[in-house]
C-alpha positions in Angstrom: 156.4 166.3 98.7 159.2 163.9 97.9 157.8 161.1 97.3 156.3 163.2 94.8 159.6 164.4 93.1 160.5 160.9 93.0 158.0 159.8 90.8 159.9 161.7 88.2 163.3 160.1 88.7 162.2 156.6 87.9 159.0 154.5 87.2 159.6 152.0 89.4 159.7 154.6 92.1 156.4 156.0 90.7 155.2 152.0 91.8 156.3 151.5 94.5 154.3 154.2 96.2 150.4 153.5 96.6 149.6 157.0 96.1 151.7 157.1 92.7 149.7 154.3 91.2 146.7 156.2 92.0 147.4 159.0 90.8 149.3 157.1 87.5 146.0 154.7 87.3 143.8 157.9 87.1 146.0 159.2 84.2 145.9 155.8 82.4 142.1 156.3 83.0 141.8 159.6 80.5 144.2 157.5 77.8 141.9 154.5 77.9 144.8 152.2 79.1 144.4 151.6 83.0 144.3 147.8 82.2 148.3 148.1 81.9 148.4 148.9 84.9 145.5 146.4 86.9 147.0 143.7 84.8 150.4 144.6 86.3 149.4 144.8 89.7 147.6 141.4 89.2 150.5 139.4 88.1 153.0 141.7 91.0 150.0 140.1 93.6 149.6 136.9 91.3 153.5 135.9 92.2 152.9 135.7 95.7 150.5 133.3 96.0 152.4 129.9 96.9 149.0 127.5 97.2 148.0 125.9 93.9 144.3 126.0 94.1 144.9 129.4 95.0 146.9 129.9 91.8 145.1 128.7 89.6 141.9 130.5 90.3 143.8 134.0 90.6 145.7 132.6 87.1 142.2 132.1 85.4 140.9 135.6 87.0 144.1 137.1 85.1 143.4 135.4 82.1 139.8 136.3 81.3 139.7 139.8 82.9 142.9 141.0 80.6 144.7 138.3 78.0 141.8 136.3 76.0 140.9 137.6 73.1 137.4 139.6 73.3 138.9 140.4 77.6 136.8 143.2 79.1 139.8 144.8 79.7 142.1 142.6 76.9 145.6 143.7 77.2 147.8 144.8 73.9 150.5 141.7 73.5 151.3 139.5 71.0 149.4 136.4 70.0 152.8 134.2 70.7 153.0 135.1 74.3 149.2 135.5 74.5 149.6 131.8 72.7 152.3 130.6 75.4 149.3 131.4 78.6 146.9 130.1 77.3 148.5 126.5 76.5 149.7 127.4 80.2 146.4 128.2 81.7 145.8 125.3 82.9 148.6 124.6 85.0 149.8 128.0 85.3 153.3 128.8 87.4 154.3 131.4 89.4 156.1 132.8 86.2 152.7 131.8 83.9 152.5 135.9 82.9 156.3 136.8 82.9 156.6 137.5 79.7 153.3 139.6 79.3 153.9 141.6 82.5 157.3 142.4 81.0 156.1 143.1 77.8 153.1 145.5 79.6 155.8 147.1 82.0 158.1 147.9 78.6 155.0 149.9 77.8 153.7 151.4 80.5 157.6 153.0 81.2 158.2 154.0 77.5 155.4 154.8 75.9 152.4 156.0 79.3 155.8 156.6 81.8 156.6 159.7 79.8 153.1 161.4 79.0 152.1 161.1 82.4 155.3 162.8 83.5 154.1 165.8 81.0 150.7 165.8 81.9 148.6 168.5 83.5 147.9 166.2 86.4 151.4 165.7 87.3 152.5 169.1 86.5 149.3 170.4 88.5 150.6 168.0 91.5 154.0 169.6 91.3 153.2 172.7 91.5 150.9 172.4 94.1 153.5 171.0 96.3 155.9 173.3 95.8 153.4 176.3 97.0 152.7 174.8 100.3 
């Protein structure tokens, strides 16, 4: 119950919670924008990689799935950011996706998150929690 209420306090509180991530992802699927969360999570995981070979492989996967034009889950970022990633993808550093990750975070926080809080999905969960 507590974590459910915390989701409404801030976007960070929602993302800190594994269940919160899953519920938010389901909501984003209804809006056809779950690629935003999946990209953000992939970037978060990417930053924890230490070995250069693993980093290169992971960066290419993220690029192919989310960043390149026509990617299956193409994220909505400006062409300057997209070009910057494209230039660095052959030798990606730990901060390769930082700018895009910040943009997508902002998009989710300012656009998707307020809609999520008003959504039937979240409101129904709150109602169920109050009845227990």
